[in-house]
Backbone of each chain as ProteinMPNN parsed JSONL, in Angstrom:
{"seq_chain_A": "XXXXXXXXXXXXXXXXXXXXXXXXXXXXXXXXXXXXXXXXXXXXXXXXXXXXXXXXXXXXXXXXXXXXXXXXXXXXXXXXXXXXXXXXXXXXXXXXXXXXXXXXXXXXXXXXXXX", "coords_chain_A": {"N_chain_A": [[210.989, 202.106, -108.318], [214.178, 202.479, -109.247], [216.13, 200.724, -109.689], [219.52, 199.435, -109.609], [221.799, 201.977, -109.857], [224.228, 203.142, -112.019], [226.912, 205.287, -112.62], [229.405, 207.054, -114.528], [227.729, 205.977, -117.577], [229.38, 205.513, -119.651], [232.88, 205.843, -119.932], [235.84, 207.385, -120.864], [239.249, 207.232, -120.558], [242.598, 208.474, -120.462], [245.623, 206.657, -120.773], [247.187, 206.024, -117.721], [245.753, 207.862, -116.295], [243.33, 208.564, -113.671], [240.371, 206.794, -112.793], [237.088, 206.985, -111.654], [234.342, 205.185, -110.647], [230.84, 205.108, -110.107], [228.271, 203.895, -107.957], [224.925, 203.422, -107.116], [223.169, 201.648, -104.918], [220.13, 199.674, -104.713], [217.627, 201.052, -102.678], [217.665, 200.153, -99.288], [218.973, 197.797, -99.662], [221.56, 195.886, -98.388], [223.821, 194.6, -99.205], [226.452, 194.989, -101.441], [227.928, 194.565, -104.558], [230.743, 194.394, -106.766], [231.549, 193.759, -110.122], [233.482, 192.778, -112.992], [233.464, 192.837, -116.512], [234.655, 191.375, -119.409], [235.305, 190.541, -122.854], [237.125, 188.487, -123.108], [237.646, 187.422, -120.498], [235.15, 187.198, -119.402], [232.554, 187.464, -116.925], [233.719, 188.681, -113.92], [234.152, 188.493, -110.448], [234.817, 191.183, -108.269], [234.728, 192.689, -105.737], [233.049, 193.018, -102.487], [230.631, 194.415, -100.359], [229.062, 194.541, -97.177], [226.569, 195.995, -95.336], [228.021, 198.347, -95.57], [230.579, 197.617, -94.862], [233.696, 196.274, -95.933], [233.789, 193.001, -97.168], [234.707, 190.918, -98.793], [237.311, 191.031, -100.873], [238.583, 189.551, -102.726], [238.758, 189.389, -105.485], [239.823, 191.682, -106.407], [242.298, 193.428, -108.189], [245.529, 193.754, -106.807], [246.998, 196.038, -106.957], [246.413, 199.434, -107.749], [243.604, 199.323, -107.861], [240.756, 200.194, -105.965], [238.019, 200.116, -103.67], [235.204, 201.652, -102.193], [232.698, 202.252, -99.691], [231.176, 204.644, -98.542], [228.719, 205.406, -97.479], [225.361, 204.106, -97.062], [224.105, 204.55, -99.429], [225.73, 204.795, -101.628], [228.485, 203.518, -103.557], [231.904, 203.421, -104.542], [234.23, 202.687, -107.134], [237.546, 202.859, -107.672], [240.114, 203.388, -109.953], [243.428, 203.668, -110.236], [246.022, 205.188, -112.194], [245.265, 204.186, -114.841], [245.27, 201.462, -117.159], [245.443, 200.069, -120.497], [244.488, 197.424, -120.347], [242.624, 197.57, -118.38], [240.302, 198.255, -119.519], [236.934, 197.632, -119.75], [233.613, 196.446, -118.938], [232.196, 197.561, -116.049], [230.352, 196.283, -113.496], [227.913, 196.887, -111.076], [226.181, 195.562, -108.297], [223.39, 194.77, -106.16], [221.916, 193.439, -103.163], [219.453, 192.109, -100.844], [220.148, 190.584, -98.285], [219.154, 187.988, -95.991], [216.464, 188.17, -95.981], [215.114, 186.157, -97.025], [214.97, 186.315, -99.68], [217.106, 185.892, -102.158], [217.873, 187.061, -104.453], [219.977, 188.835, -106.664], [220.483, 192.068, -107.811], [221.481, 193.669, -110.712], [223.215, 196.539, -111.993], [223.315, 198.572, -115.026], [225.85, 198.873, -115.777], [229.152, 200.333, -116.202], [230.931, 201.325, -118.93], [234.255, 201.268, -119.356], [236.829, 202.729, -121.1], [240.15, 202.697, -121.866], [242.5, 204.656, -123.3]], "CA_chain_A": [[212.3, 201.51, -108.072], [215.009, 202.725, -110.424], [217.146, 199.698, -109.785], [220.884, 199.834, -109.281], [222.18, 203.052, -110.775], [225.673, 203.293, -112.193], [227.321, 206.452, -113.401], [228.724, 207.279, -115.807], [227.506, 204.751, -118.356], [230.587, 205.35, -120.47], [233.981, 206.709, -119.511], [237.088, 207.214, -121.614], [240.367, 207.856, -119.863], [243.905, 208.27, -121.058], [246.499, 205.766, -120.016], [247.842, 206.685, -116.606], [244.818, 208.702, -115.555], [242.498, 207.908, -112.664], [238.956, 206.656, -113.131], [236.203, 206.691, -110.519], [233.033, 204.708, -111.071], [229.884, 205.28, -109.022], [227.156, 202.959, -107.896], [223.885, 203.66, -106.114], [222.399, 200.405, -104.81], [218.705, 199.795, -104.441], [217.389, 201.458, -101.301], [217.36, 199.045, -98.387], [219.872, 196.673, -99.917], [222.749, 196.033, -97.557], [224.966, 193.947, -99.84], [226.828, 195.625, -102.699], [228.968, 193.803, -105.248], [231.328, 194.906, -108.002], [232.044, 192.771, -111.062], [234.078, 193.302, -114.218], [233.149, 191.955, -117.637], [235.37, 191.538, -120.668], [235.045, 189.475, -123.817], [238.066, 187.378, -122.903], [237.54, 186.83, -119.162], [233.766, 187.065, -118.966], [232.16, 188.176, -115.718], [234.602, 188.363, -112.806], [233.887, 189.148, -109.17], [235.891, 192.035, -107.775], [234.674, 192.961, -104.305], [231.713, 192.923, -101.92], [230.4, 195.097, -99.095], [227.82, 194.281, -96.472], [226.379, 197.078, -94.366], [229.101, 199.298, -95.851], [231.892, 197.079, -94.499], [234.264, 195.362, -96.933], [233.715, 191.618, -96.715], [235.489, 190.041, -99.644], [237.91, 191.743, -102.013], [239.499, 188.572, -103.304], [238.867, 189.549, -106.924], [240.387, 192.999, -106.74], [243.748, 193.517, -108.426], [246.132, 194.294, -105.588], [247.514, 197.382, -107.211], [245.69, 200.44, -108.533], [242.149, 199.235, -107.685], [240.228, 200.312, -104.605], [236.57, 200.316, -103.609], [234.738, 202.182, -100.913], [231.263, 202.45, -99.542], [231.139, 205.605, -97.439], [227.39, 205.387, -96.864], [224.54, 203.013, -97.594], [223.48, 204.904, -100.694], [226.598, 204.729, -102.785], [229.79, 202.878, -103.513], [232.768, 203.835, -105.64], [235.355, 201.862, -107.543], [238.561, 203.773, -108.181], [241.249, 202.748, -110.615], [244.511, 204.628, -110.407], [246.964, 204.917, -113.278], [244.58, 203.205, -115.688], [246.006, 200.807, -118.23], [244.514, 199.562, -121.524], [243.886, 196.156, -119.936], [241.514, 197.855, -117.453], [239.105, 198.489, -120.326], [235.952, 196.586, -119.453], [232.358, 196.937, -118.358], [232.198, 197.348, -114.601], [228.97, 196.11, -113.061], [227.601, 196.951, -109.655], [224.962, 194.808, -107.983], [223.027, 194.826, -104.751], [220.914, 192.478, -102.718], [218.958, 192.324, -99.488], [220.252, 189.272, -97.647], [218.474, 187.791, -94.717], [215.027, 188.382, -96.116], [214.547, 184.998, -97.711], [215.047, 186.546, -101.119], [218.542, 186.003, -102.388], [218.106, 187.601, -105.789], [220.923, 189.941, -106.781], [220.085, 192.984, -108.877], [222.632, 194.29, -111.347], [223.058, 197.759, -112.761], [223.58, 198.42, -116.453], [227.294, 198.87, -115.962], [229.929, 201.458, -116.742], [231.935, 200.871, -119.895], [235.491, 202.033, -119.239], [237.77, 202.564, -122.205], [241.43, 203.35, -121.591], [243.154, 204.859, -124.6]], "C_chain_A": [[213.143, 201.642, -109.331], [216.062, 201.656, -110.602], [218.499, 200.215, -109.337], [221.34, 200.847, -110.328], [223.701, 203.177, -110.819], [225.959, 204.51, -113.062], [228.838, 206.558, -113.425], [228.465, 205.96, -116.516], [228.722, 204.444, -119.23], [231.646, 206.313, -119.957], [235.212, 206.358, -120.333], [238.186, 207.936, -120.859], [241.654, 207.593, -120.645], [244.74, 207.362, -120.169], [247.218, 206.556, -118.928], [246.937, 207.581, -115.789], [244.028, 207.871, -114.55], [241.05, 207.864, -113.131], [238.185, 206.292, -111.873], [234.823, 206.348, -111.045], [232.104, 204.714, -109.868], [228.739, 204.286, -109.124], [226.199, 203.374, -106.783], [223.048, 202.387, -106.017], [220.92, 200.695, -104.583], [218.512, 200.118, -102.955], [216.991, 200.266, -100.44], [218.212, 197.818, -98.593], [221.183, 196.877, -99.183], [223.989, 195.38, -98.159], [225.217, 194.596, -101.195], [228.035, 194.902, -103.266], [229.489, 194.601, -106.444], [231.867, 193.735, -108.816], [232.645, 193.502, -112.254], [233.796, 192.308, -115.335], [233.957, 192.333, -118.862], [235.027, 190.368, -121.572], [235.877, 188.247, -123.472], [237.804, 186.662, -121.574], [236.107, 186.59, -118.709], [233.497, 187.909, -117.736], [233.017, 187.723, -114.542], [234.198, 189.161, -111.571], [235.088, 189.985, -108.766], [235.852, 192.16, -106.255], [233.231, 193.033, -103.828], [231.682, 193.627, -100.57], [229.098, 194.597, -98.472], [227.691, 195.299, -95.367], [227.57, 198.036, -94.373], [230.493, 198.755, -95.509], [232.408, 196.16, -95.599], [234.319, 193.944, -96.391], [234.667, 190.722, -97.5], [236.019, 190.855, -100.809], [238.874, 190.828, -102.762], [239.682, 188.722, -104.807], [239.52, 190.855, -107.349], [241.876, 192.873, -107.063], [244.395, 194.258, -107.262], [246.667, 195.695, -105.762], [246.507, 198.177, -108.027], [244.17, 200.412, -108.325], [241.793, 199.397, -106.211], [238.728, 200.559, -104.681], [236.213, 200.811, -102.225], [233.222, 202.22, -100.9], [231.073, 203.364, -98.335], [229.782, 205.725, -96.759], [226.537, 204.353, -97.574], [223.958, 203.307, -98.964], [224.442, 204.963, -101.866], [227.933, 204.063, -102.49], [230.593, 203.375, -104.704], [233.853, 202.801, -105.88], [236.353, 202.8, -108.21], [239.711, 202.979, -108.778], [242.299, 203.824, -110.857], [245.422, 204.193, -111.548], [246.402, 203.866, -114.242], [245.462, 202.722, -116.838], [245.011, 200.27, -119.26], [243.818, 198.261, -121.111], [242.777, 196.338, -118.895], [240.217, 198.123, -118.212], [238.152, 197.314, -120.162], [234.631, 197.265, -119.117], [232.385, 196.576, -116.881], [230.748, 197.371, -114.121], [228.881, 196.164, -111.549], [226.293, 196.204, -109.428], [224.65, 194.95, -106.506], [221.981, 193.777, -104.431], [220.529, 192.787, -101.28], [218.984, 190.997, -98.752], [219.479, 189.207, -96.343], [216.987, 187.978, -94.797], [214.339, 187.189, -96.755], [214.526, 185.171, -99.208], [216.505, 186.805, -101.459], [218.875, 186.562, -103.761], [219.051, 188.791, -105.724], [220.542, 190.768, -107.99], [221.326, 193.7, -109.407], [222.253, 195.615, -111.996], [223.4, 197.507, -114.217], [225.065, 198.491, -116.766], [227.865, 200.199, -116.437], [230.974, 200.882, -117.679], [233.138, 201.792, -119.817], [236.402, 201.694, -120.408], [239.024, 203.361, -121.885], [242.191, 203.437, -122.901], [244.625, 205.301, -124.419]], "O_chain_A": [[212.868, 201.007, -110.349], [216.813, 201.684, -111.577], [218.607, 201.297, -108.76], [221.27, 200.593, -111.53], [224.363, 203.3, -109.788], [225.328, 204.723, -114.097], [229.496, 206.192, -112.451], [228.954, 204.921, -116.073], [229.043, 203.288, -119.505], [231.348, 207.451, -119.593], [235.574, 205.19, -120.475], [238.061, 209.123, -120.555], [241.767, 206.616, -121.386], [244.56, 207.324, -118.952], [247.784, 207.619, -119.184], [247.315, 208.017, -114.702], [244.056, 206.641, -114.577], [240.568, 208.789, -113.784], [238.582, 205.401, -111.122], [234.215, 207.117, -111.79], [232.508, 204.377, -108.755], [228.307, 203.899, -110.209], [226.614, 203.642, -105.656], [222.294, 202.077, -106.938], [220.527, 201.827, -104.297], [219.159, 199.526, -102.091], [216.114, 199.48, -100.797], [218.178, 196.892, -97.782], [221.839, 197.908, -99.333], [225.096, 195.59, -97.665], [224.298, 194.734, -102.003], [229.023, 194.656, -102.573], [228.756, 195.382, -107.051], [232.54, 192.847, -108.294], [232.363, 194.676, -112.496], [233.876, 191.095, -115.139], [233.939, 193.485, -119.297], [234.526, 189.339, -121.119], [235.396, 187.116, -123.536], [237.746, 185.433, -121.532], [235.871, 185.862, -117.745], [234.132, 188.942, -117.528], [233.047, 186.54, -114.202], [233.935, 190.361, -111.652], [236.233, 189.555, -108.901], [236.804, 191.792, -105.566], [232.303, 193.102, -104.634], [232.581, 193.461, -99.746], [228.148, 194.27, -99.183], [228.598, 195.456, -94.55], [228.053, 198.471, -93.327], [231.491, 199.392, -95.844], [231.65, 195.355, -96.141], [234.828, 193.707, -95.296], [235.347, 189.871, -96.927], [235.244, 191.319, -101.646], [239.853, 191.283, -103.353], [240.668, 188.228, -105.354], [239.737, 191.088, -108.538], [242.629, 192.277, -106.293], [243.872, 195.267, -106.79], [246.771, 196.451, -104.796], [245.831, 197.629, -108.898], [243.51, 201.414, -108.599], [242.433, 198.822, -105.331], [238.233, 201.143, -105.645], [236.831, 200.44, -101.227], [232.563, 202.22, -101.94], [230.835, 202.888, -97.226], [229.704, 206.103, -95.591], [226.956, 203.788, -98.584], [223.381, 202.423, -99.598], [224.008, 205.164, -103.0], [228.427, 204.048, -101.363], [230.032, 203.71, -105.747], [234.324, 202.135, -104.959], [236.032, 203.456, -109.201], [240.209, 202.025, -108.181], [242.067, 204.775, -111.603], [245.574, 203.005, -111.832], [246.988, 202.801, -114.431], [246.27, 203.464, -117.396], [243.848, 200.04, -118.926], [242.672, 198.028, -121.495], [242.073, 195.385, -118.563], [239.15, 198.207, -117.605], [238.51, 196.161, -120.401], [234.545, 198.489, -119.024], [232.577, 195.416, -116.518], [230.024, 198.346, -114.318], [229.684, 195.557, -110.84], [225.406, 196.218, -110.281], [225.538, 195.22, -105.697], [221.262, 193.296, -105.307], [221.161, 193.592, -100.596], [217.947, 190.349, -98.609], [219.197, 190.216, -95.697], [216.306, 187.947, -93.772], [213.133, 187.209, -96.997], [214.107, 184.269, -99.933], [217.063, 187.834, -101.08], [220.031, 186.538, -104.182], [218.94, 189.645, -104.844], [220.305, 190.229, -109.071], [222.112, 194.262, -108.644], [221.135, 195.795, -112.48], [223.732, 196.388, -114.606], [225.487, 198.204, -117.887], [227.167, 201.051, -116.987], [231.798, 200.058, -117.282], [233.049, 202.967, -120.173], [236.704, 200.529, -120.667], [238.957, 204.569, -121.658], [242.49, 202.423, -123.532], [245.329, 205.517, -125.405]]}, "seq_chain_B": "XXXXXXXXXXXXXXXXXXXXXXXXXXXXXXXXXXXXXXXXXXXXXXXXXXXXXXXXXXXXXXXXXXXXXXXXXXXXXXXXXXXXXXXXXXXXXXXXXXXXXXXXXXXXXXX", "coords_chain_B": {"N_chain_B": [[232.715, 176.843, -104.032], [230.576, 175.374, -106.361], [231.568, 174.258, -109.592], [230.253, 175.08, -112.79], [228.929, 173.754, -115.852], [227.959, 174.533, -119.068], [226.279, 174.325, -122.262], [227.885, 176.081, -124.917], [226.415, 177.508, -126.837], [223.13, 177.901, -128.295], [220.399, 177.429, -130.554], [217.159, 178.504, -131.547], [213.833, 178.52, -132.881], [211.432, 181.149, -133.012], [208.711, 180.805, -130.777], [209.22, 178.22, -130.102], [209.942, 175.821, -127.488], [212.625, 176.085, -125.267], [215.316, 174.37, -123.853], [217.801, 174.698, -121.56], [220.718, 173.326, -120.435], [222.613, 172.596, -117.445], [225.456, 171.534, -115.854], [226.491, 170.582, -112.684], [228.406, 169.037, -110.999], [229.736, 168.944, -108.551], [228.174, 170.093, -106.595], [227.323, 171.447, -103.446], [225.597, 170.555, -100.385], [224.686, 172.848, -99.215], [224.297, 174.608, -101.21], [222.507, 176.465, -103.715], [220.796, 176.695, -106.869], [220.972, 179.05, -109.366], [219.608, 180.965, -112.022], [220.442, 183.314, -114.426], [220.038, 185.876, -116.92], [221.517, 187.711, -119.583], [221.218, 190.442, -121.603], [222.468, 192.376, -124.377], [224.259, 195.306, -123.367], [223.154, 195.473, -120.872], [223.002, 194.599, -117.368], [223.285, 191.315, -115.836], [220.192, 189.576, -115.335], [217.978, 188.285, -112.969], [216.406, 185.102, -113.266], [215.318, 182.631, -112.229], [215.374, 180.482, -109.342], [216.443, 177.545, -107.552], [216.405, 174.602, -105.428], [215.923, 171.832, -105.313], [214.158, 169.3, -107.191], [211.44, 170.642, -108.848], [210.789, 173.837, -110.09], [208.758, 176.611, -110.8], [208.019, 179.685, -112.383], [206.611, 182.796, -113.519], [208.081, 183.265, -115.731], [209.856, 181.183, -116.412], [210.745, 177.669, -116.093], [212.319, 175.36, -113.89], [214.096, 172.464, -113.749], [215.506, 170.135, -111.59], [217.789, 167.579, -111.221], [217.51, 164.442, -109.425], [219.845, 163.846, -107.987], [220.896, 166.303, -107.9], [222.906, 167.159, -109.581], [222.536, 168.061, -112.092], [220.836, 170.575, -113.833], [218.036, 171.989, -115.543], [216.994, 174.625, -117.411], [213.963, 175.797, -118.544], [212.448, 177.457, -121.145], [209.458, 178.547, -122.213], [207.87, 178.977, -125.395], [209.707, 180.832, -126.825], [210.746, 184.142, -127.719], [212.039, 186.769, -129.855], [213.023, 188.513, -127.999], [214.067, 186.935, -126.059], [216.577, 186.264, -126.755], [219.754, 186.003, -125.591], [222.491, 185.797, -123.214], [222.649, 183.07, -121.15], [223.116, 182.314, -117.81], [224.107, 179.891, -115.514], [224.341, 179.545, -112.09], [225.856, 178.459, -109.137], [225.551, 178.665, -105.758], [225.711, 179.594, -102.262], [222.657, 180.044, -100.426], [221.917, 183.021, -99.842], [222.101, 185.554, -100.856], [224.165, 186.901, -100.195], [226.66, 186.462, -100.923], [229.385, 186.082, -103.164], [228.973, 185.691, -106.716], [230.093, 183.214, -108.98], [230.67, 183.346, -112.203], [230.229, 181.374, -115.084], [230.949, 180.76, -118.558], [228.496, 180.811, -119.713], [225.468, 180.289, -121.72], [224.857, 181.099, -124.955], [221.972, 182.102, -126.395], [220.427, 182.008, -129.44], [217.76, 183.319, -131.195], [215.642, 182.594, -133.781], [213.731, 184.22, -136.17]], "CA_chain_B": [[231.595, 177.017, -104.948], [230.583, 174.346, -107.391], [231.791, 174.699, -110.961], [229.139, 174.743, -113.671], [229.236, 173.547, -117.263], [226.801, 174.738, -119.928], [226.624, 174.384, -123.696], [228.247, 177.465, -125.234], [225.419, 178.205, -127.63], [221.942, 177.178, -128.739], [219.544, 178.159, -131.477], [215.764, 178.069, -131.525], [212.909, 179.372, -133.608], [210.396, 181.786, -132.196], [207.572, 179.946, -130.48], [209.668, 176.928, -129.603], [210.401, 175.71, -126.113], [214.075, 175.914, -125.21], [215.83, 173.792, -122.615], [219.229, 174.953, -121.396], [221.198, 172.453, -119.367], [223.753, 173.033, -116.639], [226.007, 170.464, -115.029], [227.177, 171.055, -111.456], [228.627, 167.741, -110.376], [230.279, 169.081, -107.193], [227.298, 170.972, -105.821], [227.271, 171.115, -102.025], [224.239, 170.534, -99.842], [224.311, 174.208, -98.834], [224.233, 175.453, -102.398], [221.325, 176.567, -104.537], [221.037, 176.908, -108.302], [220.369, 180.284, -109.848], [219.746, 181.26, -113.447], [220.366, 184.709, -114.827], [220.293, 186.089, -118.333], [222.075, 189.024, -119.877], [221.091, 190.944, -122.961], [223.503, 193.391, -124.62], [224.206, 196.619, -122.728], [222.457, 195.383, -119.595], [223.567, 193.638, -116.436], [222.506, 190.08, -115.724], [218.882, 189.686, -114.696], [217.531, 187.05, -112.338], [215.282, 184.411, -113.881], [214.703, 181.643, -111.358], [216.299, 179.775, -108.465], [215.875, 176.326, -106.994], [217.283, 173.719, -104.659], [215.714, 170.467, -105.795], [212.901, 168.989, -107.874], [210.913, 171.441, -109.954], [210.364, 175.179, -109.715], [208.205, 177.328, -111.938], [207.512, 181.035, -112.149], [205.908, 183.323, -114.682], [209.018, 183.418, -116.844], [210.548, 179.954, -116.787], [210.693, 176.573, -115.14], [213.632, 174.807, -113.59], [214.089, 171.085, -113.292], [216.765, 169.739, -110.965], [217.83, 166.125, -111.113], [217.406, 163.931, -108.059], [221.149, 163.956, -107.316], [221.198, 167.74, -107.971], [224.111, 167.403, -110.378], [222.142, 168.607, -113.38], [219.607, 171.358, -113.847], [217.608, 172.38, -116.88], [216.127, 175.794, -117.482], [213.043, 175.662, -119.664], [211.791, 178.694, -121.559], [208.392, 178.207, -123.149], [207.463, 179.969, -126.377], [210.71, 181.889, -126.879], [210.604, 185.201, -128.702], [213.322, 187.413, -130.154], [213.485, 189.179, -126.787], [214.744, 185.957, -125.208], [217.961, 186.11, -127.195], [220.58, 186.497, -124.49], [223.394, 184.803, -122.636], [222.031, 182.507, -119.952], [224.123, 181.864, -116.858], [223.747, 179.032, -114.391], [225.248, 179.847, -110.985], [225.62, 177.654, -107.944], [226.13, 179.345, -104.608], [224.908, 179.46, -101.052], [221.4, 180.775, -100.492], [221.843, 184.135, -98.907], [222.209, 186.862, -101.515], [225.174, 187.495, -99.335], [227.893, 185.819, -101.323], [229.717, 186.381, -104.541], [228.667, 184.749, -107.774], [231.159, 182.843, -109.898], [230.017, 183.163, -113.494], [230.888, 180.645, -116.16], [230.845, 181.42, -119.866], [227.088, 180.92, -120.071], [224.955, 179.752, -122.983], [224.312, 182.153, -125.818], [220.781, 181.644, -127.112], [220.043, 182.754, -130.637], [216.371, 183.051, -131.553], [215.442, 182.843, -135.206], [212.344, 184.61, -136.462]], "C_chain_B": [[231.706, 175.992, -106.068], [230.807, 174.97, -108.761], [230.618, 174.258, -111.817], [229.614, 174.612, -115.103], [227.957, 173.66, -118.063], [227.231, 174.638, -121.385], [226.918, 175.83, -124.059], [227.183, 178.222, -126.011], [224.259, 177.277, -127.993], [221.193, 178.064, -129.718], [218.129, 177.621, -131.365], [214.949, 179.02, -132.373], [211.913, 179.994, -132.649], [209.237, 180.823, -131.987], [207.951, 178.586, -129.951], [209.931, 176.994, -128.111], [211.898, 175.426, -126.148], [214.468, 175.37, -123.841], [217.339, 173.981, -122.562], [219.723, 174.144, -120.193], [222.413, 173.043, -118.655], [224.187, 171.876, -115.752], [226.763, 171.071, -113.856], [227.443, 169.85, -110.585], [229.132, 167.833, -108.942], [229.433, 169.973, -106.291], [227.225, 170.495, -104.367], [225.836, 171.19, -101.517], [223.757, 171.931, -99.467], [224.063, 175.115, -100.039], [222.911, 175.334, -103.148], [221.742, 176.855, -105.98], [220.268, 178.145, -108.737], [220.571, 180.376, -111.354], [219.535, 182.755, -113.667], [220.496, 184.772, -116.349], [220.744, 187.533, -118.533], [221.886, 189.335, -121.355], [222.13, 192.043, -123.145], [223.196, 194.709, -123.921], [223.39, 196.644, -121.443], [223.24, 194.458, -118.673], [222.732, 192.371, -116.419], [221.212, 190.315, -114.945], [218.447, 188.319, -114.193], [216.349, 186.437, -113.086], [214.577, 183.535, -112.85], [215.781, 181.027, -110.472], [215.607, 178.518, -107.935], [216.903, 175.544, -106.22], [217.144, 172.273, -105.129], [214.371, 170.385, -106.504], [212.57, 169.981, -108.978], [210.401, 172.771, -109.426], [209.82, 175.862, -110.961], [207.816, 178.729, -111.5], [206.906, 181.532, -113.459], [206.801, 183.411, -115.919], [209.56, 182.08, -117.337], [210.255, 178.857, -115.78], [212.083, 175.975, -115.014], [213.459, 173.398, -113.063], [215.469, 170.729, -112.771], [216.743, 168.235, -110.764], [217.85, 165.684, -109.651], [218.718, 164.033, -107.291], [221.67, 165.394, -107.326], [222.439, 168.058, -108.779], [223.79, 168.009, -111.731], [220.862, 169.412, -113.202], [219.315, 171.782, -115.275], [216.636, 173.535, -116.771], [215.251, 175.65, -118.719], [212.339, 176.988, -119.914], [210.712, 178.351, -122.571], [208.177, 179.335, -124.156], [208.46, 181.129, -126.484], [210.376, 182.893, -127.98], [211.977, 185.812, -128.938], [213.899, 188.089, -128.913], [214.208, 188.226, -125.836], [216.176, 185.675, -125.646], [218.878, 186.782, -126.176], [221.626, 185.44, -124.157], [222.79, 184.364, -121.308], [223.122, 181.905, -119.069], [223.485, 180.996, -115.775], [224.79, 179.272, -113.296], [224.861, 178.982, -109.799], [226.305, 178.34, -106.773], [225.218, 179.154, -103.397], [223.713, 180.398, -101.131], [221.376, 181.888, -99.473], [221.73, 185.481, -99.608], [223.351, 187.63, -100.901], [226.548, 186.954, -99.693], [228.134, 186.063, -102.792], [229.208, 185.289, -105.479], [229.946, 184.451, -108.546], [230.487, 182.495, -111.217], [230.88, 182.289, -114.402], [230.711, 181.424, -117.452], [229.4, 181.58, -120.308], [226.752, 180.255, -121.389], [224.343, 180.889, -123.777], [223.16, 181.574, -126.623], [220.482, 182.577, -128.272], [218.623, 182.347, -131.004], [216.153, 183.502, -133.002], [213.965, 183.15, -135.471], [211.699, 183.673, -137.478]], "O_chain_B": [[232.774, 175.774, -106.64], [230.309, 176.057, -109.057], [230.052, 173.187, -111.599], [230.57, 175.266, -115.52], [226.978, 172.97, -117.779], [228.401, 174.84, -121.71], [226.251, 176.73, -123.549], [227.055, 179.438, -125.868], [224.388, 176.053, -127.995], [221.336, 179.287, -129.711], [217.921, 176.432, -131.121], [215.32, 180.178, -132.562], [211.596, 179.426, -131.604], [208.832, 180.113, -132.908], [207.11, 177.869, -129.409], [210.119, 178.07, -127.542], [212.374, 174.63, -126.957], [214.007, 175.855, -122.808], [218.066, 173.48, -123.42], [219.203, 174.272, -119.084], [223.135, 173.877, -119.203], [223.391, 171.315, -114.999], [227.581, 171.974, -114.035], [226.792, 169.656, -109.558], [228.97, 166.879, -108.181], [229.941, 170.542, -105.325], [227.084, 169.302, -104.097], [224.973, 171.81, -102.14], [222.551, 172.176, -99.408], [223.661, 176.267, -99.88], [222.292, 174.272, -103.209], [222.887, 177.211, -106.258], [219.066, 178.263, -108.501], [221.581, 179.918, -111.888], [218.587, 183.359, -113.164], [220.998, 183.843, -116.981], [220.401, 188.433, -117.766], [222.332, 188.594, -122.231], [222.624, 192.588, -122.159], [222.054, 195.169, -123.883], [222.982, 197.71, -120.981], [224.037, 193.638, -119.129], [221.61, 192.349, -116.924], [221.152, 191.135, -114.029], [218.538, 187.323, -114.91], [215.419, 187.135, -113.488], [213.375, 183.681, -112.624], [216.963, 181.049, -110.817], [214.38, 178.432, -107.876], [218.106, 175.779, -106.331], [218.142, 171.578, -105.318], [213.554, 171.302, -106.419], [213.334, 170.14, -109.931], [209.671, 172.821, -108.436], [210.368, 175.703, -112.052], [207.341, 178.932, -110.383], [206.717, 180.756, -114.396], [206.309, 183.611, -117.03], [209.705, 181.871, -118.541], [209.609, 179.081, -114.756], [212.908, 176.076, -115.921], [212.771, 173.165, -112.069], [216.478, 170.989, -113.426], [215.793, 167.686, -110.205], [218.169, 166.469, -108.758], [218.714, 164.279, -106.085], [222.758, 165.667, -106.819], [222.974, 169.159, -108.655], [224.699, 168.43, -112.446], [219.932, 168.99, -112.516], [220.217, 171.917, -116.102], [215.594, 173.436, -116.124], [215.753, 175.406, -119.816], [211.718, 177.561, -119.019], [211.022, 177.907, -123.677], [208.288, 180.511, -123.81], [208.092, 182.282, -126.258], [209.809, 182.549, -129.017], [212.958, 185.424, -128.304], [215.116, 188.223, -128.784], [214.886, 188.67, -124.91], [216.9, 184.933, -124.982], [218.781, 187.986, -125.937], [221.647, 184.351, -124.73], [222.463, 185.189, -120.456], [223.937, 181.1, -119.518], [222.45, 181.345, -115.206], [225.991, 179.207, -113.558], [223.68, 178.8, -109.503], [227.514, 178.567, -106.804], [224.111, 178.626, -103.503], [223.755, 181.419, -101.818], [220.869, 181.716, -98.364], [221.298, 186.456, -98.993], [223.48, 188.843, -101.067], [227.476, 186.98, -98.884], [227.195, 186.231, -103.569], [229.038, 184.133, -105.09], [230.781, 185.334, -108.742], [229.815, 181.469, -111.33], [232.098, 182.45, -114.473], [230.365, 182.605, -117.435], [229.106, 182.395, -121.183], [227.622, 179.728, -122.082], [223.419, 181.558, -123.315], [223.35, 180.666, -127.433], [220.309, 183.782, -128.093], [218.322, 181.158, -131.111], [216.447, 184.638, -133.374], [213.077, 182.416, -135.039], [210.536, 183.856, -137.835]]}, "name": "protein", "num_of_chains": 2, "seq": "XXXXXXXXXXXXXXXXXXXXXXXXXXXXXXXXXXXXXXXXXXXXXXXXXXXXXXXXXXXXXXXXXXXXXXXXXXXXXXXXXXXXXXXXXXXXXXXXXXXXXXXXXXXXXXXXXXXXXXXXXXXXXXXXXXXXXXXXXXXXXXXXXXXXXXXXXXXXXXXXXXXXXXXXXXXXXXXXXXXXXXXXXXXXXXXXXXXXXXXXXXXXXXXXXXXXXXXXXXXXXXXXXX"}
């Protein structure tokens, strides 16, 4: 079990460019979460999928951010027209609800730097 | 989701037992208590979960007060590898709901 895999681990983009972050959840996990972590704000929830369907995107900035889960083996977080304030570590997590085990497994994150 | 309050930081010497407290005065009957820890360059990692009374696993123990408004994570015999930020989270028991993270408790372990 390789755990939740996030790629790339580090990404540097120029201001105004697009950034796409990838997440491969643990096989068999039907719930996928995205979080963002900064020194100032800490860990913030962004969005959540269950069985590939978007369930809760209450933490997603309304502009420029979008997330998709086209199949059960990967999810993407896309940031259009990146801004310096988007610099953060983006964490993906997955879980297997309904099994009596509610533990959520986190990936190592993608550090996004917007210059 | 119940709000949690933890001490911002703690220090301990290697070999000591460490108790990290978490206040969750508005915890609902449907909510459980989870503890995670995060070391640098890694995502948070699950430690233990509980609903009431006392829970123990191979890594830690968790004591929950009778009114469930306070929980205490106990780490026996801490080592340098236990230096991390410890998060207490209160949420429904499904693995199917977002976590709301507080600032956590930064544990410094002194050799």
